[in-house]
CHARMM internal coordinates of N, CA and C (Angstrom, degrees):
IC EDIT
DIST 1 N 1 CA 1.4545
DIST 1 CA 1 C 1.5199
ANGL 1 N 1 CA 1 C 109.69
DIST 1 C 2 N 1.3209
ANGL 1 CA 1 C 2 N 115.86
DIHE 1 N 1 CA 1 C 2 N 134.05
DIST 2 N 2 CA 1.4672
ANGL 1 C 2 N 2 CA 121.29
DIHE 1 CA 1 C 2 N 2 CA 175.03
DIST 2 CA 2 C 1.5260
ANGL 2 N 2 CA 2 C 107.69
DIHE 1 C 2 N 2 CA 2 C -128.72
DIST 2 C 3 N 1.3109
ANGL 2 CA 2 C 3 N 115.88
DIHE 2 N 2 CA 2 C 3 N 134.72
DIST 3 N 3 CA 1.4624
ANGL 2 C 3 N 3 CA 120.92
DIHE 2 CA 2 C 3 N 3 CA -172.61
DIST 3 CA 3 C 1.5257
ANGL 3 N 3 CA 3 C 113.88
DIHE 2 C 3 N 3 CA 3 C -64.18
DIST 3 C 4 N 1.3359
ANGL 3 CA 3 C 4 N 118.32
DIHE 3 N 3 CA 3 C 4 N -22.07
DIST 4 N 4 CA 1.4602
ANGL 3 C 4 N 4 CA 120.71
DIHE 3 CA 3 C 4 N 4 CA -179.05
DIST 4 CA 4 C 1.5133
ANGL 4 N 4 CA 4 C 113.97
DIHE 3 C 4 N 4 CA 4 C -86.46
DIST 4 C 5 N 1.3367
ANGL 4 CA 4 C 5 N 117.36
DIHE 4 N 4 CA 4 C 5 N -4.69
DIST 5 N 5 CA 1.4608
ANGL 4 C 5 N 5 CA 120.32
DIHE 4 CA 4 C 5 N 5 CA -178.34
DIST 5 CA 5 C 1.5200
ANGL 5 N 5 CA 5 C 111.34
DIHE 4 C 5 N 5 CA 5 C 75.77
DIST 5 C 6 N 1.3147
ANGL 5 CA 5 C 6 N 115.83
DIHE 5 N 5 CA 5 C 6 N -163.96
DIST 6 N 6 CA 1.4621
ANGL 5 C 6 N 6 CA 120.25
DIHE 5 CA 5 C 6 N 6 CA -178.03
DIST 6 CA 6 C 1.5248
ANGL 6 N 6 CA 6 C 110.84
DIHE 5 C 6 N 6 CA 6 C -94.49
DIST 6 C 7 N 1.3163
ANGL 6 CA 6 C 7 N 115.76
DIHE 6 N 6 CA 6 C 7 N 162.75
DIST 7 N 7 CA 1.4604
ANGL 6 C 7 N 7 CA 120.99
DIHE 6 CA 6 C 7 N 7 CA 174.81
DIST 7 CA 7 C 1.5260
ANGL 7 N 7 CA 7 C 109.31
DIHE 6 C 7 N 7 CA 7 C -61.20
DIST 7 C 8 N 1.3211
ANGL 7 CA 7 C 8 N 117.17
DIHE 7 N 7 CA 7 C 8 N -38.20
DIST 8 N 8 CA 1.4680
ANGL 7 C 8 N 8 CA 120.96
DIHE 7 CA 7 C 8 N 8 CA 178.59
DIST 8 CA 8 C 1.5282
ANGL 8 N 8 CA 8 C 110.93
DIHE 7 C 8 N 8 CA 8 C -59.65
DIST 8 C 9 N 1.3257
ANGL 8 CA 8 C 9 N 116.67
DIHE 8 N 8 CA 8 C 9 N -48.86
DIST 9 N 9 CA 1.4674
ANGL 8 C 9 N 9 CA 120.48
DIHE 8 CA 8 C 9 N 9 CA 179.45
DIST 9 CA 9 C 1.5269
ANGL 9 N 9 CA 9 C 111.14
DIHE 8 C 9 N 9 CA 9 C -60.12
DIST 9 C 10 N 1.3175
ANGL 9 CA 9 C 10 N 115.94
DIHE 9 N 9 CA 9 C 10 N -42.25
DIST 10 N 10 CA 1.4613
ANGL 9 C 10 N 10 CA 120.69
DIHE 9 CA 9 C 10 N 10 CA -179.81
DIST 10 CA 10 C 1.5269
ANGL 10 N 10 CA 10 C 110.89
DIHE 9 C 10 N 10 CA 10 C -60.95
DIST 10 C 11 N 1.3241
ANGL 10 CA 10 C 11 N 116.93
DIHE 10 N 10 CA 10 C 11 N -44.53
DIST 11 N 11 CA 1.4646
ANGL 10 C 11 N 11 CA 120.63
DIHE 10 CA 10 C 11 N 11 CA -175.96
DIST 11 CA 11 C 1.5203
ANGL 11 N 11 CA 11 C 113.17
DIHE 10 C 11 N 11 CA 11 C -77.46
DIST 11 C 12 N 1.3340
ANGL 11 CA 11 C 12 N 117.56
DIHE 11 N 11 CA 11 C 12 N -40.37
DIST 12 N 12 CA 1.4612
ANGL 11 C 12 N 12 CA 120.42
DIHE 11 CA 11 C 12 N 12 CA -171.13
DIST 12 CA 12 C 1.5275
ANGL 12 N 12 CA 12 C 114.47
DIHE 11 C 12 N 12 CA 12 C -99.26
DIST 12 C 13 N 1.3031
ANGL 12 CA 12 C 13 N 117.32
DIHE 12 N 12 CA 12 C 13 N -41.34
DIST 13 N 13 CA 1.4649
ANGL 12 C 13 N 13 CA 119.44
DIHE 12 CA 12 C 13 N 13 CA -176.06
DIST 13 CA 13 C 1.5194
ANGL 13 N 13 CA 13 C 112.14
DIHE 12 C 13 N 13 CA 13 C -88.77
DIST 13 C 14 N 1.3309
ANGL 13 CA 13 C 14 N 116.18
DIHE 13 N 13 CA 13 C 14 N -37.27
DIST 14 N 14 CA 1.4622
ANGL 13 C 14 N 14 CA 120.01
DIHE 13 CA 13 C 14 N 14 CA -179.22
DIST 14 CA 14 C 1.5283
ANGL 14 N 14 CA 14 C 111.56
DIHE 13 C 14 N 14 CA 14 C -94.76
DIST 14 C 15 N 1.3291
ANGL 14 CA 14 C 15 N 116.77
DIHE 14 N 14 CA 14 C 15 N -3.54
DIST 15 N 15 CA 1.4750
ANGL 14 C 15 N 15 CA 122.51
DIHE 14 CA 14 C 15 N 15 CA -177.90
DIST 15 CA 15 C 1.5229
ANGL 15 N 15 CA 15 C 111.46
DIHE 14 C 15 N 15 CA 15 C 55.68
DIST 15 C 16 N 1.3335
ANGL 15 CA 15 C 16 N 115.41
DIHE 15 N 15 CA 15 C 16 N 36.94
DIST 16 N 16 CA 1.4560
ANGL 15 C 16 N 16 CA 120.34
DIHE 15 CA 15 C 16 N 16 CA 179.89
DIST 16 CA 16 C 1.5159
ANGL 16 N 16 CA 16 C 111.44
DIHE 15 C 16 N 16 CA 16 C -76.28
DIST 16 C 17 N 1.3158
ANGL 16 CA 16 C 17 N 114.66
DIHE 16 N 16 CA 16 C 17 N 160.80
DIST 17 N 17 CA 1.4571
ANGL 16 C 17 N 17 CA 121.68
DIHE 16 CA 16 C 17 N 17 CA 177.66
DIST 17 CA 17 C 1.5226
ANGL 17 N 17 CA 17 C 107.43
DIHE 16 C 17 N 17 CA 17 C -135.06
DIST 17 C 18 N 1.3221
ANGL 17 CA 17 C 18 N 116.09
DIHE 17 N 17 CA 17 C 18 N 133.71
DIST 18 N 18 CA 1.4560
ANGL 17 C 18 N 18 CA 120.48
DIHE 17 CA 17 C 18 N 18 CA 175.00
DIST 18 CA 18 C 1.5201
ANGL 18 N 18 CA 18 C 108.81
DIHE 17 C 18 N 18 CA 18 C -87.66
DIST 18 C 19 N 1.3094
ANGL 18 CA 18 C 19 N 117.01
DIHE 18 N 18 CA 18 C 19 N 130.25
DIST 19 N 19 CA 1.4600
ANGL 18 C 19 N 19 CA 120.30
DIHE 18 CA 18 C 19 N 19 CA 169.37
DIST 19 CA 19 C 1.5219
ANGL 19 N 19 CA 19 C 106.65
DIHE 18 C 19 N 19 CA 19 C -76.74
DIST 19 C 20 N 1.3264
ANGL 19 CA 19 C 20 N 116.69
DIHE 19 N 19 CA 19 C 20 N 157.36
DIST 20 N 20 CA 1.4576
ANGL 19 C 20 N 20 CA 121.11
DIHE 19 CA 19 C 20 N 20 CA -173.25
DIST 20 CA 20 C 1.5296
ANGL 20 N 20 CA 20 C 113.61
DIHE 19 C 20 N 20 CA 20 C -52.13
DIST 20 C 21 N 1.3348
ANGL 20 CA 20 C 21 N 120.92
DIHE 20 N 20 CA 20 C 21 N -47.44
DIST 21 N 21 CA 1.4710
ANGL 20 C 21 N 21 CA 118.85
DIHE 20 CA 20 C 21 N 21 CA 179.74
DIST 21 CA 21 C 1.5348
ANGL 21 N 21 CA 21 C 112.68
DIHE 20 C 21 N 21 CA 21 C -59.58
DIST 21 C 22 N 1.3336
ANGL 21 CA 21 C 22 N 117.57
DIHE 21 N 21 CA 21 C 22 N -39.98
DIST 22 N 22 CA 1.4675
ANGL 21 C 22 N 22 CA 120.88
DIHE 21 CA 21 C 22 N 22 CA 179.31
DIST 22 CA 22 C 1.5187
ANGL 22 N 22 CA 22 C 110.58
DIHE 21 C 22 N 22 CA 22 C -68.92
DIST 22 C 23 N 1.3310
ANGL 22 CA 22 C 23 N 117.18
DIHE 22 N 22 CA 22 C 23 N -39.70
DIST 23 N 23 CA 1.4637
ANGL 22 C 23 N 23 CA 121.29
DIHE 22 CA 22 C 23 N 23 CA 178.53
DIST 23 CA 23 C 1.5225
ANGL 23 N 23 CA 23 C 110.75
DIHE 22 C 23 N 23 CA 23 C -62.21
DIST 23 C 24 N 1.3169
ANGL 23 CA 23 C 24 N 116.61
DIHE 23 N 23 CA 23 C 24 N -43.18
DIST 24 N 24 CA 1.4639
ANGL 23 C 24 N 24 CA 120.36
DIHE 23 CA 23 C 24 N 24 CA 177.98
DIST 24 CA 24 C 1.5220
ANGL 24 N 24 CA 24 C 111.08
DIHE 23 C 24 N 24 CA 24 C -65.19
DIST 24 C 25 N 1.3304
ANGL 24 CA 24 C 25 N 116.95
DIHE 24 N 24 CA 24 C 25 N -38.45
DIST 25 N 25 CA 1.4717
ANGL 24 C 25 N 25 CA 120.99
DIHE 24 CA 24 C 25 N 25 CA 178.43
DIST 25 CA 25 C 1.5271
ANGL 25 N 25 CA 25 C 110.61
DIHE 24 C 25 N 25 CA 25 C -63.17
DIST 25 C 26 N 1.3355
ANGL 25 CA 25 C 26 N 116.86
DIHE 25 N 25 CA 25 C 26 N -42.52
DIST 26 N 26 CA 1.4682
ANGL 25 C 26 N 26 CA 121.00
DIHE 25 CA 25 C 26 N 26 CA 177.54
DIST 26 CA 26 C 1.5228
ANGL 26 N 26 CA 26 C 109.91
DIHE 25 C 26 N 26 CA 26 C -62.62
DIST 26 C 27 N 1.3266
ANGL 26 CA 26 C 27 N 116.84
DIHE 26 N 26 CA 26 C 27 N -45.60
DIST 27 N 27 CA 1.4654
ANGL 26 C 27 N 27 CA 120.67
DIHE 26 CA 26 C 27 N 27 CA -179.13
DIST 27 CA 27 C 1.5288
ANGL 27 N 27 CA 27 C 111.37
DIHE 26 C 27 N 27 CA 27 C -61.09
DIST 27 C 28 N 1.3201
ANGL 27 CA 27 C 28 N 116.77
DIHE 27 N 27 CA 27 C 28 N -43.21
DIST 28 N 28 CA 1.4679
ANGL 27 C 28 N 28 CA 120.69
DIHE 27 CA 27 C 28 N 28 CA 179.10
DIST 28 CA 28 C 1.5272
ANGL 28 N 28 CA 28 C 110.44
DIHE 27 C 28 N 28 CA 28 C -66.29
DIST 28 C 29 N 1.3258
ANGL 28 CA 28 C 29 N 117.60
DIHE 28 N 28 CA 28 C 29 N -43.37
DIST 29 N 29 CA 1.4666
ANGL 28 C 29 N 29 CA 120.95
DIHE 28 CA 28 C 29 N 29 CA 179.70
DIST 29 CA 29 C 1.5276
ANGL 29 N 29 CA 29 C 111.59
DIHE 28 C 29 N 29 CA 29 C -62.45
DIST 29 C 30 N 1.3260
ANGL 29 CA 29 C 30 N 117.16
DIHE 29 N 29 CA 29 C 30 N -42.40
DIST 30 N 30 CA 1.4689
ANGL 29 C 30 N 30 CA 120.84
DIHE 29 CA 29 C 30 N 30 CA 178.24
DIST 30 CA 30 C 1.5266
ANGL 30 N 30 CA 30 C 109.51
DIHE 29 C 30 N 30 CA 30 C -64.36
DIST 30 C 31 N 1.3246
ANGL 30 CA 30 C 31 N 116.93
DIHE 30 N 30 CA 30 C 31 N -42.85
DIST 31 N 31 CA 1.4633
ANGL 30 C 31 N 31 CA 120.74
DIHE 30 CA 30 C 31 N 31 CA 178.85
DIST 31 CA 31 C 1.5217
ANGL 31 N 31 CA 31 C 111.57
DIHE 30 C 31 N 31 CA 31 C -61.41
DIST 31 C 32 N 1.3241
ANGL 31 CA 31 C 32 N 116.93
DIHE 31 N 31 CA 31 C 32 N -42.71
DIST 32 N 32 CA 1.4678
ANGL 31 C 32 N 32 CA 120.83
DIHE 31 CA 31 C 32 N 32 CA 178.33
DIST 32 CA 32 C 1.5284
ANGL 32 N 32 CA 32 C 110.79
DIHE 31 C 32 N 32 CA 32 C -63.94
DIST 32 C 33 N 1.3332
ANGL 32 CA 32 C 33 N 116.22
DIHE 32 N 32 CA 32 C 33 N -41.57
DIST 33 N 33 CA 1.4616
ANGL 32 C 33 N 33 CA 119.85
DIHE 32 CA 32 C 33 N 33 CA 179.05
DIST 33 CA 33 C 1.5186
ANGL 33 N 33 CA 33 C 112.26
DIHE 32 C 33 N 33 CA 33 C -64.35
DIST 33 C 34 N 1.3318
ANGL 33 CA 33 C 34 N 116.49
DIHE 33 N 33 CA 33 C 34 N -43.80
DIST 34 N 34 CA 1.4646
ANGL 33 C 34 N 34 CA 120.02
DIHE 33 CA 33 C 34 N 34 CA 178.96
DIST 34 CA 34 C 1.5253
ANGL 34 N 34 CA 34 C 110.62
DIHE 33 C 34 N 34 CA 34 C -65.94
DIST 34 C 35 N 1.3291
ANGL 34 CA 34 C 35 N 117.21
DIHE 34 N 34 CA 34 C 35 N -38.76
DIST 35 N 35 CA 1.4540
ANGL 34 C 35 N 35 CA 120.72
DIHE 34 CA 34 C 35 N 35 CA 177.29
DIST 35 CA 35 C 1.5294
ANGL 35 N 35 CA 35 C 110.63
DIHE 34 C 35 N 35 CA 35 C -61.55
DIST 35 C 36 N 1.3238
ANGL 35 CA 35 C 36 N 116.99
DIHE 35 N 35 CA 35 C 36 N -43.72
DIST 36 N 36 CA 1.4651
ANGL 35 C 36 N 36 CA 121.34
DIHE 35 CA 35 C 36 N 36 CA 178.01
DIST 36 CA 36 C 1.5290
ANGL 36 N 36 CA 36 C 110.77
DIHE 35 C 36 N 36 CA 36 C -59.34
DIST 36 C 37 N 1.3249
ANGL 36 CA 36 C 37 N 116.02
DIHE 36 N 36 CA 36 C 37 N -47.13
DIST 37 N 37 CA 1.4679
ANGL 36 C 37 N 37 CA 119.60
DIHE 36 CA 36 C 37 N 37 CA 179.53
DIST 37 CA 37 C 1.5219
ANGL 37 N 37 CA 37 C 111.01
DIHE 36 C 37 N 37 CA 37 C -59.99
DIST 37 C 38 N 1.3276
ANGL 37 CA 37 C 38 N 117.16
DIHE 37 N 37 CA 37 C 38 N -46.86
DIST 38 N 38 CA 1.4651
ANGL 37 C 38 N 38 CA 120.66
DIHE 37 CA 37 C 38 N 38 CA -177.78
DIST 38 CA 38 C 1.5262
ANGL 38 N 38 CA 38 C 111.63
DIHE 37 C 38 N 38 CA 38 C -65.60
DIST 38 C 39 N 1.3240
ANGL 38 CA 38 C 39 N 117.48
DIHE 38 N 38 CA 38 C 39 N -36.30
DIST 39 N 39 CA 1.4644
ANGL 38 C 39 N 39 CA 120.35
DIHE 38 CA 38 C 39 N 39 CA 177.13
DIST 39 CA 39 C 1.5252
ANGL 39 N 39 CA 39 C 111.44
DIHE 38 C 39 N 39 CA 39 C -64.00
DIST 39 C 40 N 1.3242
ANGL 39 CA 39 C 40 N 116.88
DIHE 39 N 39 CA 39 C 40 N -24.25
DIST 40 N 40 CA 1.4595
ANGL 39 C 40 N 40 CA 121.97
DIHE 39 CA 39 C 40 N 40 CA 178.99
DIST 40 CA 40 C 1.5270
ANGL 40 N 40 CA 40 C 111.89
DIHE 39 C 40 N 40 CA 40 C -103.39
DIST 40 C 41 N 1.3383
ANGL 40 CA 40 C 41 N 115.05
DIHE 40 N 40 CA 40 C 41 N 22.47
DIST 41 N 41 CA 1.4705
ANGL 40 C 41 N 41 CA 122.61
DIHE 40 CA 40 C 41 N 41 CA 176.53
DIST 41 CA 41 C 1.5250
ANGL 41 N 41 CA 41 C 113.15
DIHE 40 C 41 N 41 CA 41 C 56.40
DIST 41 C 42 N 1.3193
ANGL 41 CA 41 C 42 N 116.00
DIHE 41 N 41 CA 41 C 42 N 37.46
DIST 42 N 42 CA 1.4629
ANGL 41 C 42 N 42 CA 121.76
DIHE 41 CA 41 C 42 N 42 CA 176.60
DIST 42 CA 42 C 1.5218
ANGL 42 N 42 CA 42 C 107.60
DIHE 41 C 42 N 42 CA 42 C -113.62
DIST 42 C 43 N 1.3200
ANGL 42 CA 42 C 43 N 116.51
DIHE 42 N 42 CA 42 C 43 N 129.72
DIST 43 N 43 CA 1.4578
ANGL 42 C 43 N 43 CA 121.61
DIHE 42 CA 42 C 43 N 43 CA 176.61
DIST 43 CA 43 C 1.5184
ANGL 43 N 43 CA 43 C 107.43
DIHE 42 C 43 N 43 CA 43 C -109.21
DIST 43 C 44 N 1.3256
ANGL 43 CA 43 C 44 N 117.06
DIHE 43 N 43 CA 43 C 44 N 124.74
DIST 44 N 44 CA 1.4645
ANGL 43 C 44 N 44 CA 121.36
DIHE 43 CA 43 C 44 N 44 CA -174.39
DIST 44 CA 44 C 1.5197
ANGL 44 N 44 CA 44 C 111.99
DIHE 43 C 44 N 44 CA 44 C -70.94
DIST 44 C 45 N 1.3233
ANGL 44 CA 44 C 45 N 119.21
DIHE 44 N 44 CA 44 C 45 N -47.68
DIST 45 N 45 CA 1.4686
ANGL 44 C 45 N 45 CA 126.93
DIHE 44 CA 44 C 45 N 45 CA 176.85
DIST 45 CA 45 C 1.5220
ANGL 45 N 45 CA 45 C 115.66
DIHE 44 C 45 N 45 CA 45 C 72.93
DIST 45 C 46 N 1.3122
ANGL 45 CA 45 C 46 N 120.19
DIHE 45 N 45 CA 45 C 46 N -9.46
DIST 46 N 46 CA 1.4619
ANGL 45 C 46 N 46 CA 119.61
DIHE 45 CA 45 C 46 N 46 CA -178.12
DIST 46 CA 46 C 1.5286
ANGL 46 N 46 CA 46 C 111.04
DIHE 45 C 46 N 46 CA 46 C -144.68
DIST 46 C 47 N 1.3294
ANGL 46 CA 46 C 47 N 115.57
DIHE 46 N 46 CA 46 C 47 N 51.86
DIST 47 N 47 CA 1.4566
ANGL 46 C 47 N 47 CA 120.52
DIHE 46 CA 46 C 47 N 47 CA 179.70
DIST 47 CA 47 C 1.5263
ANGL 47 N 47 CA 47 C 108.76
DIHE 46 C 47 N 47 CA 47 C -79.13
DIST 47 C 48 N 1.3237
ANGL 47 CA 47 C 48 N 115.82
DIHE 47 N 47 CA 47 C 48 N 114.45
DIST 48 N 48 CA 1.4673
ANGL 47 C 48 N 48 CA 121.90
DIHE 47 CA 47 C 48 N 48 CA 178.39
DIST 48 CA 48 C 1.5206
ANGL 48 N 48 CA 48 C 108.22
DIHE 47 C 48 N 48 CA 48 C -156.77
DIST 48 C 49 N 1.3271
ANGL 48 CA 48 C 49 N 115.46
DIHE 48 N 48 CA 48 C 49 N 165.43
DIST 49 N 49 CA 1.4647
ANGL 48 C 49 N 49 CA 120.90
DIHE 48 CA 48 C 49 N 49 CA -175.39
DIST 49 CA 49 C 1.5265
ANGL 49 N 49 CA 49 C 112.49
DIHE 48 C 49 N 49 CA 49 C -57.82
DIST 49 C 50 N 1.3275
ANGL 49 CA 49 C 50 N 117.67
DIHE 49 N 49 CA 49 C 50 N -34.32
DIST 50 N 50 CA 1.4675
ANGL 49 C 50 N 50 CA 120.74
DIHE 49 CA 49 C 50 N 50 CA -179.56
DIST 50 CA 50 C 1.5279
ANGL 50 N 50 CA 50 C 111.91
DIHE 49 C 50 N 50 CA 50 C -68.17
DIST 50 C 51 N 1.3360
ANGL 50 CA 50 C 51 N 117.49
DIHE 50 N 50 CA 50 C 51 N -19.92
DIST 51 N 51 CA 1.4644
ANGL 50 C 51 N 51 CA 121.26
DIHE 50 CA 50 C 51 N 51 CA -179.62
DIST 51 CA 51 C 1.5292
ANGL 51 N 51 CA 51 C 112.89
DIHE 50 C 51 N 51 CA 51 C -100.77
DIST 51 C 52 N 1.3176
ANGL 51 CA 51 C 52 N 117.04
DIHE 51 N 51 CA 51 C 52 N 3.57
DIST 52 N 52 CA 1.4641
ANGL 51 C 52 N 52 CA 121.36
DIHE 51 CA 51 C 52 N 52 CA 177.03
DIST 52 CA 52 C 1.5217
ANGL 52 N 52 CA 52 C 107.88
DIHE 51 C 52 N 52 CA 52 C -100.69
DIST 52 C 53 N 1.3222
ANGL 52 CA 52 C 53 N 115.93
DIHE 52 N 52 CA 52 C 53 N 110.53
DIST 53 N 53 CA 1.4638
ANGL 52 C 53 N 53 CA 120.92
DIHE 52 CA 52 C 53 N 53 CA -175.36
DIST 53 CA 53 C 1.5221
ANGL 53 N 53 CA 53 C 110.89
DIHE 52 C 53 N 53 CA 53 C -98.08
DIST 53 C 54 N 1.3274
ANGL 53 CA 53 C 54 N 115.16
DIHE 53 N 53 CA 53 C 54 N 146.31
DIST 54 N 54 CA 1.4626
ANGL 53 C 54 N 54 CA 121.24
DIHE 53 CA 53 C 54 N 54 CA -177.19
DIST 54 CA 54 C 1.5275
ANGL 54 N 54 CA 54 C 109.93
DIHE 53 C 54 N 54 CA 54 C -121.14
DIST 54 C 55 N 1.3320
ANGL 54 CA 54 C 55 N 115.08
DIHE 54 N 54 CA 54 C 55 N 153.52
DIST 55 N 55 CA 1.4600
ANGL 54 C 55 N 55 CA 118.14
DIHE 54 CA 54 C 55 N 55 CA 171.84
DIST 55 CA 55 C 1.5292
ANGL 55 N 55 CA 55 C 108.73
DIHE 54 C 55 N 55 CA 55 C -89.70
DIST 55 C 56 N 1.3050
ANGL 55 CA 55 C 56 N 117.45
DIHE 55 N 55 CA 55 C 56 N -174.13
DIST 56 N 56 CA 1.4626
ANGL 55 C 56 N 56 CA 120.61
DIHE 55 CA 55 C 56 N 56 CA -175.41
DIST 56 CA 56 C 1.5210
ANGL 56 N 56 CA 56 C 112.82
DIHE 55 C 56 N 56 CA 56 C -71.42
DIST 56 C 57 N 1.3232
ANGL 56 CA 56 C 57 N 117.63
DIHE 56 N 56 CA 56 C 57 N -10.12
DIST 57 N 57 CA 1.4669
ANGL 56 C 57 N 57 CA 121.47
DIHE 56 CA 56 C 57 N 57 CA -177.94
DIST 57 CA 57 C 1.5166
ANGL 57 N 57 CA 57 C 113.73
DIHE 56 C 57 N 57 CA 57 C -91.56
DIST 57 C 58 N 1.3288
ANGL 57 CA 57 C 58 N 117.20
DIHE 57 N 57 CA 57 C 58 N 7.87
DIST 58 N 58 CA 1.4604
ANGL 57 C 58 N 58 CA 123.63
DIHE 57 CA 57 C 58 N 58 CA -177.87
DIST 58 CA 58 C 1.4819
ANGL 58 N 58 CA 58 C 106.80
DIHE 57 C 58 N 58 CA 58 C 69.32
END
COOR INIT
IC SEED 1 N 1 CA 1 C
IC BUILD
């Protein structure tokens, strides 16, 4: 559970918009997470906005 909900909820239900610095931060964080998983021989298989959780700080 993350207090900020999912990226999908933020974009579609709350009509949120990422400013460029925040969007780049999300992209880098997702890339780092996927890299970590792959380095540990884990394949996520379901990477989508609904599965990307955010904290209250966006």
